[in-house]
DSSP file (Angstrom, degrees, kcal/mol; ACC not computed):
  #  RESIDUE AA STRUCTURE BP1 BP2  ACC     N-H-->O    O-->H-N    N-H-->O    O-->H-N    TCO  KAPPA ALPHA  PHI   PSI    X-CA   Y-CA   Z-CA
    1    1 A M     >        0   0    0      0, 0.0     4,-1.5     0, 0.0     8,-0.2   0.000 360.0 360.0 360.0 -30.0  -56.3  -38.3 -126.9
    2    2 A K  T  4  +     0   0    0      1,-0.2     7,-0.3     2,-0.2     8,-0.1   0.867 360.0  55.3 -62.0 -36.1  -53.8  -35.3 -127.2
    3    3 A K  T  4 S+     0   0    0      1,-0.2    -1,-0.2     2,-0.1     0, 0.0   0.878 112.4  42.5 -64.4 -36.3  -56.4  -33.5 -129.3
    4    4 A N  T  4 S+     0   0    0      1,-0.3    -1,-0.2    -3,-0.1    -2,-0.2   0.700 124.5  36.6 -81.3 -20.4  -59.0  -33.9 -126.6
    5    5 A N     X  +     0   0    0     -4,-1.5     4,-2.0     1,-0.1    -1,-0.3  -0.746  59.8 175.9-136.8  86.3  -56.6  -33.1 -123.8
    6    6 A P  H  > S+     0   0    0      0, 0.0     4,-2.5     0, 0.0     5,-0.2   0.824  83.2  59.0 -62.2 -30.4  -54.0  -30.4 -124.7
    7    7 A L  H  > S+     0   0    0      2,-0.2     4,-2.6     1,-0.2     5,-0.2   0.938 106.2  47.3 -62.5 -46.0  -52.6  -30.4 -121.2
    8    8 A L  H  > S+     0   0    0      1,-0.2     4,-2.8     2,-0.2    -1,-0.2   0.907 111.9  50.9 -61.6 -42.0  -51.8  -34.1 -121.5
    9    9 A G  H  X S+     0   0    0     -4,-2.0     4,-2.0    -7,-0.3    -1,-0.2   0.919 112.1  45.9 -62.0 -44.3  -50.2  -33.5 -124.9
   10   10 A S  H  X S+     0   0    0     -4,-2.5     4,-2.1     2,-0.2    -2,-0.2   0.882 112.6  51.5 -65.6 -38.6  -48.0  -30.7 -123.5
   11   11 A F  H  X S+     0   0    0     -4,-2.6     4,-2.4     2,-0.2    -2,-0.2   0.938 109.6  48.8 -63.2 -47.0  -47.1  -32.8 -120.4
   12   12 A E  H  X S+     0   0    0     -4,-2.8     4,-2.3     1,-0.2    -2,-0.2   0.878 110.4  51.7 -62.0 -38.0  -46.0  -35.7 -122.6
   13   13 A E  H  X S+     0   0    0     -4,-2.0     4,-2.2     2,-0.2    -1,-0.2   0.900 109.8  49.5 -64.3 -40.4  -43.9  -33.3 -124.8
   14   14 A A  H  X S+     0   0    0     -4,-2.1     4,-2.4     2,-0.2    -2,-0.2   0.889 109.8  51.3 -65.3 -39.3  -42.2  -31.9 -121.7
   15   15 A V  H  X S+     0   0    0     -4,-2.4     4,-2.8     2,-0.2    -2,-0.2   0.917 109.4  49.9 -63.6 -43.5  -41.5  -35.5 -120.5
   16   16 A V  H  X S+     0   0    0     -4,-2.3     4,-1.6     2,-0.2    -2,-0.2   0.911 109.9  52.0 -60.7 -41.9  -39.9  -36.4 -123.8
   17   17 A Y  H  X S+     0   0    0     -4,-2.2     4,-0.6     1,-0.2     3,-0.2   0.940 112.2  44.9 -59.9 -47.8  -37.8  -33.2 -123.6
   18   18 A V  H >< S+     0   0    0     -4,-2.4     3,-1.1     1,-0.2    -2,-0.2   0.918 111.9  52.3 -63.4 -43.9  -36.6  -34.1 -120.1
   19   19 A N  H 3< S+     0   0    0     -4,-2.8    -1,-0.2     1,-0.3    -2,-0.2   0.771 113.6  43.7 -65.5 -25.3  -35.9  -37.8 -121.1
   20   20 A S  H 3< S+     0   0    0     -4,-1.6     2,-0.3    -3,-0.2    -1,-0.3   0.455  86.0 115.2 -97.7  -1.0  -33.8  -36.6 -124.1
   21   21 A Y    <<  -     0   0    0     -3,-1.1     4,-0.1    -4,-0.6    -3,-0.0  -0.531  41.7-176.0 -71.8 128.6  -32.0  -33.9 -122.1
   22   22 A T        +     0   0    0     -2,-0.3    -1,-0.1     2,-0.1     3,-0.1   0.648  51.5  86.2-106.4 -17.2  -28.3  -34.8 -121.9
   23   23 A D  S    S-     0   0    0      1,-0.1     2,-0.1     0, 0.0    66,-0.1  -0.442  92.7 -85.8 -80.1 158.7  -26.7  -32.1 -119.7
   24   24 A P        -     0   0    0      0, 0.0    -1,-0.1     0, 0.0    -2,-0.1  -0.374  40.4-144.5 -62.6 141.4  -26.7  -32.5 -115.9
   25   25 A I        -     0   0    0     -4,-0.1     5,-0.1    -3,-0.1    60,-0.0  -0.922  26.6-104.0-107.7 131.3  -29.9  -31.2 -114.3
   26   26 A P     >  -     0   0    0      0, 0.0     4,-2.6     0, 0.0     3,-0.3  -0.235  30.0-121.9 -54.4 141.7  -29.6  -29.5 -110.9
   27   27 A A  H  > S+     0   0    0      1,-0.2     4,-2.4     2,-0.2     5,-0.2   0.860 109.2  53.0 -57.5 -41.2  -30.7  -31.8 -108.1
   28   28 A D  H  > S+     0   0    0      1,-0.2     4,-1.6     2,-0.2    -1,-0.2   0.899 112.7  44.7 -64.7 -38.9  -33.4  -29.5 -106.7
   29   29 A L  H  > S+     0   0    0     -3,-0.3     4,-2.6     2,-0.2    -2,-0.2   0.903 112.1  52.5 -68.6 -42.0  -35.0  -29.2 -110.2
   30   30 A L  H  X S+     0   0    0     -4,-2.6     4,-2.4     1,-0.2    -2,-0.2   0.884 108.5  50.4 -62.0 -39.8  -34.7  -32.9 -110.8
   31   31 A L  H  X S+     0   0    0     -4,-2.4     4,-2.4     2,-0.2    -1,-0.2   0.880 110.6  49.0 -68.1 -37.8  -36.5  -33.7 -107.5
   32   32 A K  H  X S+     0   0    0     -4,-1.6     4,-2.8     2,-0.2     5,-0.3   0.933 111.6  49.2 -65.5 -44.8  -39.3  -31.4 -108.3
   33   33 A L  H  X S+     0   0    0     -4,-2.6     4,-2.5     1,-0.2    -2,-0.2   0.919 111.1  51.3 -58.7 -43.1  -39.7  -32.9 -111.8
   34   34 A Y  H  X S+     0   0    0     -4,-2.4     4,-2.6     2,-0.2    -2,-0.2   0.942 112.2  45.0 -58.3 -50.5  -39.7  -36.4 -110.2
   35   35 A A  H  X S+     0   0    0     -4,-2.4     4,-2.4     1,-0.2     5,-0.2   0.928 114.9  46.8 -63.6 -45.8  -42.4  -35.5 -107.7
   36   36 A Y  H  X S+     0   0    0     -4,-2.8     4,-2.8     1,-0.2    -1,-0.2   0.890 112.6  50.8 -64.7 -38.3  -44.6  -33.7 -110.2
   37   37 A Y  H  X S+     0   0    0     -4,-2.5     4,-2.0    -5,-0.3    -2,-0.2   0.943 111.2  47.4 -63.2 -47.7  -44.2  -36.6 -112.7
   38   38 A K  H  <>S+     0   0    0     -4,-2.6     5,-2.8    -5,-0.2    -2,-0.2   0.912 115.8  44.7 -61.4 -42.8  -45.2  -39.2 -110.1
   39   39 A I  H ><5S+     0   0    0     -4,-2.4     3,-1.4     3,-0.2    -1,-0.2   0.923 110.9  53.3 -68.1 -43.9  -48.2  -37.2 -108.9
   40   40 A A  H 3<5S+     0   0    0     -4,-2.8    -1,-0.2     1,-0.3    -2,-0.2   0.856 115.6  41.0 -59.5 -35.0  -49.3  -36.4 -112.5
   41   41 A N  T 3<5S-     0   0    0     -4,-2.0    -1,-0.3    -5,-0.2    -2,-0.2   0.371 108.4-126.2 -93.5   3.8  -49.2  -40.2 -113.3
   42   42 A Q  T < 5 +     0   0    0     -3,-1.4     2,-0.8     1,-0.2    -3,-0.2   0.881  54.8 155.5  50.6  43.3  -50.7  -41.1 -109.9
   43   43 A N      < +     0   0    0     -5,-2.8    -1,-0.2    -6,-0.2    -2,-0.1  -0.882  14.5 170.2-101.7 105.5  -47.8  -43.4 -109.3
   44   44 A F        +     0   0    0     -2,-0.8    -1,-0.1    -3,-0.1     2,-0.1   0.094  28.5 130.4-108.2  22.1  -47.5  -43.8 -105.6
   45   45 A E        -     0   0    0      1,-0.1     3,-0.1    -7,-0.1    -2,-0.1  -0.377  68.1 -94.2 -69.1 154.8  -45.0  -46.7 -105.5
   46   46 A H        -     0   0    0      1,-0.1    -1,-0.1    -2,-0.1     9,-0.0  -0.357  52.2 -85.7 -67.2 149.7  -42.0  -46.2 -103.2
   47   47 A P        -     0   0    0      0, 0.0    -1,-0.1     0, 0.0     8,-0.1  -0.275  37.4-150.7 -55.4 143.5  -38.8  -44.7 -104.8
   48   48 A G        +     0   0    0     -3,-0.1     2,-0.1     7,-0.0    -2,-0.0   0.112  44.8 131.4-111.1  22.0  -36.8  -47.5 -106.4
   49   49 A S        -     0   0    0      2,-0.2     6,-0.1     1,-0.1     0, 0.0  -0.380  59.2-133.1 -72.7 153.8  -33.2  -46.3 -106.1
   50   50 A K  S    S+     0   0    0     -2,-0.1     2,-0.5     4,-0.0    -1,-0.1   0.659  89.1  81.7 -76.8 -16.1  -30.5  -48.6 -104.8
   51   51 A S     >  -     0   0    0      1,-0.1     4,-2.2     2,-0.0    -2,-0.2  -0.801  68.0-154.8 -95.2 125.3  -29.3  -45.7 -102.6
   52   52 A E  H  > S+     0   0    0     -2,-0.5     4,-2.1     1,-0.2    -1,-0.1   0.856  96.8  55.3 -64.3 -34.2  -31.2  -45.0  -99.4
   53   53 A L  H  > S+     0   0    0      2,-0.2     4,-2.2     1,-0.2    -1,-0.2   0.926 108.3  46.6 -65.6 -44.9  -30.1  -41.4  -99.4
   54   54 A I  H  > S+     0   0    0      1,-0.2     4,-2.5     2,-0.2    -2,-0.2   0.915 111.4  52.5 -63.1 -42.6  -31.6  -40.8 -102.9
   55   55 A N  H  X S+     0   0    0     -4,-2.2     4,-2.7     1,-0.2    -1,-0.2   0.883 108.0  52.2 -59.5 -38.3  -34.8  -42.6 -101.9
   56   56 A A  H  X S+     0   0    0     -4,-2.1     4,-2.4     2,-0.2    -2,-0.2   0.914 109.9  47.6 -65.7 -42.7  -35.0  -40.3  -98.9
   57   57 A F  H  X S+     0   0    0     -4,-2.2     4,-2.2     2,-0.2    -2,-0.2   0.910 113.6  48.1 -64.0 -41.5  -34.6  -37.2 -101.1
   58   58 A K  H  X S+     0   0    0     -4,-2.5     4,-2.1     2,-0.2    -2,-0.2   0.922 111.8  49.2 -64.5 -44.0  -37.3  -38.5 -103.5
   59   59 A A  H  X S+     0   0    0     -4,-2.7     4,-2.3     1,-0.2    -2,-0.2   0.903 110.5  51.2 -62.4 -40.8  -39.7  -39.3 -100.6
   60   60 A N  H  X S+     0   0    0     -4,-2.4     4,-2.4     2,-0.2    -1,-0.2   0.906 108.0  51.9 -62.9 -41.8  -39.1  -35.8  -99.2
   61   61 A A  H  X S+     0   0    0     -4,-2.2     4,-1.2     1,-0.2    -1,-0.2   0.899 111.0  48.2 -61.1 -40.6  -39.9  -34.3 -102.6
   62   62 A L  H  < S+     0   0    0     -4,-2.1     4,-0.3     2,-0.2    -2,-0.2   0.891 110.0  51.6 -67.1 -39.4  -43.1  -36.3 -102.8
   63   63 A I  H >< S+     0   0    0     -4,-2.3     3,-1.2     1,-0.2     4,-0.2   0.916 108.2  51.8 -63.0 -42.7  -44.1  -35.3  -99.2
   64   64 A Q  H 3< S+     0   0    0     -4,-2.4     3,-0.3     1,-0.2    -1,-0.2   0.806 118.2  37.7 -64.1 -28.6  -43.6  -31.6 -100.1
   65   65 A A  T >< S+     0   0    0     -4,-1.2     3,-2.0    -5,-0.2    -1,-0.2   0.268  82.2 114.0-104.1  10.5  -45.8  -31.9 -103.1
   66   66 A Q  T <  S+     0   0    0     -3,-1.2    -1,-0.2    -4,-0.3    -2,-0.1   0.715  72.3  54.3 -62.0 -24.3  -48.4  -34.3 -101.6
   67   67 A K  T 3  S+     0   0    0     -3,-0.3     2,-0.3    -4,-0.2    -1,-0.3   0.460  83.8 107.1 -90.0   0.7  -51.4  -31.9 -101.7
   68   68 A I    <   -     0   0    0     -3,-2.0    -3,-0.0     1,-0.0     0, 0.0  -0.631  68.1-131.3 -82.1 133.9  -51.0  -31.1 -105.4
   69   69 A K     >  -     0   0    0     -2,-0.3     4,-2.5     1,-0.1     5,-0.2  -0.453  25.6-106.8 -79.4 156.2  -53.6  -32.6 -107.7
   70   70 A P  H  > S+     0   0    0      0, 0.0     4,-2.1     0, 0.0     5,-0.1   0.874 118.5  49.2 -54.0 -44.1  -52.6  -34.5 -110.9
   71   71 A K  H  > S+     0   0    0      1,-0.2     4,-2.1     2,-0.2     5,-0.1   0.913 112.7  48.0 -64.0 -40.7  -53.6  -31.8 -113.3
   72   72 A K  H  > S+     0   0    0      1,-0.2     4,-2.7     2,-0.2    -1,-0.2   0.886 108.8  54.6 -65.4 -38.3  -51.8  -29.2 -111.3
   73   73 A A  H  X S+     0   0    0     -4,-2.5     4,-2.4     2,-0.2    -2,-0.2   0.893 106.9  51.1 -62.6 -39.3  -48.7  -31.4 -111.2
   74   74 A M  H  X S+     0   0    0     -4,-2.1     4,-2.5     2,-0.2    -2,-0.2   0.937 111.4  47.6 -60.8 -46.2  -48.8  -31.6 -115.0
   75   75 A K  H  X S+     0   0    0     -4,-2.1     4,-2.5     1,-0.2    -2,-0.2   0.914 112.8  48.1 -62.0 -43.8  -49.0  -27.8 -115.2
   76   76 A L  H  X S+     0   0    0     -4,-2.7     4,-2.4     2,-0.2    -1,-0.2   0.879 110.5  51.8 -65.7 -37.9  -46.1  -27.4 -112.7
   77   77 A Y  H  X S+     0   0    0     -4,-2.4     4,-2.3     2,-0.2    -2,-0.2   0.942 111.4  47.0 -61.3 -48.6  -44.0  -30.0 -114.6
   78   78 A I  H  X S+     0   0    0     -4,-2.5     4,-2.9     1,-0.2     5,-0.2   0.915 112.0  50.9 -60.5 -44.4  -44.5  -28.1 -117.9
   79   79 A E  H  X S+     0   0    0     -4,-2.5     4,-3.2     1,-0.2     5,-0.4   0.901 108.9  51.0 -62.0 -42.0  -43.7  -24.8 -116.2
   80   80 A L  H  X>S+     0   0    0     -4,-2.4     5,-2.2     2,-0.2     4,-2.1   0.929 113.3  45.1 -60.9 -44.8  -40.5  -26.1 -114.7
   81   81 A V  I  <>S+     0   0    0     -4,-2.3     5,-2.5     3,-0.2     6,-0.2   0.951 119.8  40.3 -63.4 -49.2  -39.4  -27.5 -118.1
   82   82 A D  I  <5S+     0   0    0     -4,-2.9    -2,-0.2    -5,-0.2    -1,-0.2   0.899 125.5  33.3 -68.5 -42.1  -40.3  -24.3 -120.0
   83   83 A N  I  <5S+     0   0    0     -4,-3.2    -3,-0.2    -5,-0.2    -2,-0.2   0.728 134.6  13.9 -92.5 -23.4  -39.1  -21.7 -117.4
   84   84 A Q  I  X5S+     0   0    0     -4,-2.1     4,-1.5    -5,-0.4     3,-0.2   0.770 123.0  44.9-118.7 -54.9  -36.1  -23.4 -115.9
   85   85 A L  I  ><S+     0   0    0     -5,-2.2     4,-1.3     1,-0.2     3,-0.4   0.918 114.8  48.5 -64.8 -43.4  -34.8  -26.4 -117.7
   86   86 A K  H  4<S+     0   0    0     -5,-2.5     4,-0.3    -6,-0.3    -1,-0.2   0.784 109.4  55.2 -67.9 -25.3  -35.0  -24.8 -121.2
   87   87 A N  H >4 S+     0   0    0     -6,-0.2     3,-0.6    -3,-0.2    -1,-0.2   0.788 101.2  58.3 -75.6 -28.0  -33.2  -21.7 -119.8
   88   88 A I  H 3< S+     0   0    0     -4,-1.5    -2,-0.2    -3,-0.4    -1,-0.2   0.896 106.1  48.7 -64.7 -40.0  -30.3  -23.8 -118.5
   89   89 A S  T 3<        0   0    0     -4,-1.3    -1,-0.2     1,-0.2    -2,-0.2   0.524 360.0 360.0 -82.8  -4.5  -29.6  -25.1 -122.0
   90   90 A D    <         0   0    0     -3,-0.6    -1,-0.2    -4,-0.3    -2,-0.1   0.480 360.0 360.0 -78.1 360.0  -29.7  -21.6 -123.6
């Protein structure tokens, strides 16, 4: 499927990069990644953190990104990883 959909392949590579990232990620960047990931995967379940405060921040991030379409969310996720997260680790 990656051959037929290069965007999906790039998105999955970016997700693997984030999941294997071991340094702390700034909260604002992490919340954007969270929102774009959820939208890209069309996962509209409520945040599942045990902390109500964290759930509120996650819900707010989703509300701010609610008008973004899944393909655009994939592109934005990839851009965040390439332009911001990879620069942190340099």
